[in-house]
N, C-alpha and C positions, 0 to 999 in steps of 0.2 A: 504493500499500500503506499509506502514511504518514497519508494522509488518511481511509482507511477504517478505520485503526486496526489494521492487521495487523503488529502489533510484532514478532512472532517471524521475518519475513521480511526482517529489515534489521539492520545494527548501528547503534550509537548516532549514529554520523558520518552513515551515510544518513537516519537520521530526520531530525537537525537540519538537514541541508542541504537536504532536502525541505520542510519545514515552516518554516524561518526562512530559506532561500536565504541562508544565511552560513556563515561558517567556525566551527568549533568551538574555542576558545581551549584549552581541556583536554581532550587526546585520550586521557586515561588510562582505560583499559579501553575502548579504541575497538571491540574485537571482541566486547565483550557484548552482550547483549541487553537492550533496554529492558523494565523490567518496572513498568509504572504502579501506583500506590498501590491502585488498586482491584481488581487482580489478588492482593493478599496477602492471606492469611488473616486472618480477623477472630476473635480469641480468644473463647471462650465466656464469656458472665456467669458469675462466680463464684458458687457456691451461696451463699443466704442463710445466713449463721453463727448466726443467733438461736437461742439456747436456749429452745424453746416452754415447756417446763416450769418453768424458771427464772422466765421473763417471768411466767407465771400466777402465781407465788408472790409475787413481787415485786409485782405489781398487787393482789393479796388483802393484802398487808402494806401497801399504801399507801407505797411508797417513793418517797421525795422526789427521788431522784436519777434515777427512770424517767420522762422525760418523752415519750419517742418510741416506739411499738411499732410494729416493721415485720417483718411476717411474709409479705412478698411472696413469691411463688413458691415457697412451702413447701406442696407439695401432699399430703402424708401426715397434716395435722393432723385428727384425729377431730373430727366435727361436735360432739360435747358438750364436747371442749376449747375449741373456739371459742365456743361458748354460754356455758363458763365465763369465759373471759376477758371477754366482754362484761358478763357478771354482775359480774365484779370491778370493771369500769371504771364501773359505776353509782355507786358511792360513792367512787371514786378523785378524789382532789383535785388530783392533780400531772400526769397524763398530758395531753398537750397535742394528740398525734396518734395516729392509730389506721390503719394501712394493711395492707388484706387483700386486696390485688392477687393474681389467679390462686392463690388457695387452696382452690379447687372449693367456696367457700361458695355454700349454697342457700337455699332460703326458710326452713329454720329457723334458720339464721344471721342471716336478714334480720329475722326476728321478735325474735330476741335483741338485734340491732342497735337495732332500734326500741325495745324496752323499756328498753336502756341510755339513749337519748336521751331518754326522758321523765324520767329521773332524774338524769343527769350534767350538772353546771354547770361544767365546766373544759375539755372538749375543744374544740379549735379547727378540726381538719382530721380527715375521715373520707374514705377512699378504698376503694371497694369495686370497682373495676374489674375486669374479663375473669373473671368467675364465672357461677355458674349460677341466679342470682336471677330469677325470673319476673316477671310484671305484678304479680301478688297480692302478694309479697313487697316489691317495689319500693315499691306504693303504700303499704304498712304502714309504710316506712322514712321515705317524704316526708310522711306525716301526724304524723310525730313530730318533725321537726325543728326546728318552732318551739319545742319545749319546751327544747331545749338552747340557751339565747340566747347562748352563747359561740362557737358553731359559725359559722365564718366560710368553711369551704371544704368542698364536696361534691362526690367524683368516683364517677359511676356506669357509666361508658361501657363498650360491648363486653361485653355480657352474651351468653350463648350461645342466646338466642333474641331474638327482637324484642319490645320491651316494649309496643308497641302505642299506638295514638292517645291512649285515655284516659289513659294514663300521661304522655305528653309534655304533655297538657293539665294534669295535676295538677303536674307539674315547673314549668311556667310559674305556675301559681297559688301553688305554694309560694315561688317566688322573690318573687312578689309580696306575700305577706303575712310573709315573713321579712326584714326589712331588715338582718339581722347577715350574712346569707349574701352573700359578695362575689366568690366563686370557685365557678363550677360546672361540672363535666366531663361533657359528654354532647354527642353529635353528634345534634341532631335531623332527622327526616325531614319534619315538617311546617311549613311556613312560617309559620302563625299562632304556634304555640307558640314556634318560634325567634324571631320579632320580640317577642314578649311577655317571653321571658325575657332577650333583650339588653336591652329596655328596663328590665326590672326590676333587672338588674345594674347598668347604668348609673347608675340612680337611687339604687341601694345605696350605691355608692362615692361619689357624690356627698355622700349624706347623710353617710358616714361623714368625708368630707373639710372638711365644712362645720362651723364652730364650733358649740358649743351654744348655744341663743338662751336669755337668762336671764329 
């Protein structure tokens, strides 16, 4: 029973005698049942406390204290609000990271993100994982990454549908053409683009570590 993990059939002493073949020094609670950590309930992740309306206003005001915008897991943000957030970040000079994980963002939001990247010159990290962006929307985003020269991290994995071979090829090409991108979050399904992406990221990081030649 101990070997099979059937903890409810034995006491602590029986369990340790079977597994360790030794004596228990502390026999306190000898008749209680062993409860391994993996059987303990895991608390739910607390809801995201971000006030979306306040965040949008602060973005529009170019609040210097607002450096990170995290809207992860807020599923009831209207698409026009997400578009307005991207519009505000276009000219914002302080925000360093934008995370829209699991916000039900679709191609309309992807288009707004692309327009944002074409103009913004301060964003360093962008996370669009676990959304409803299709191949067309992702291609639009990838085509504009190079415009935002400060962007060093992009995460787009786990969309609701497979993005396709052409998108993976575009991802690899983007990484080859954008030396500022040092971290890219996506699980490739094709070996060719995966190898190209890995080589490009290695090169980009090596370039960043090398001192500038005079």
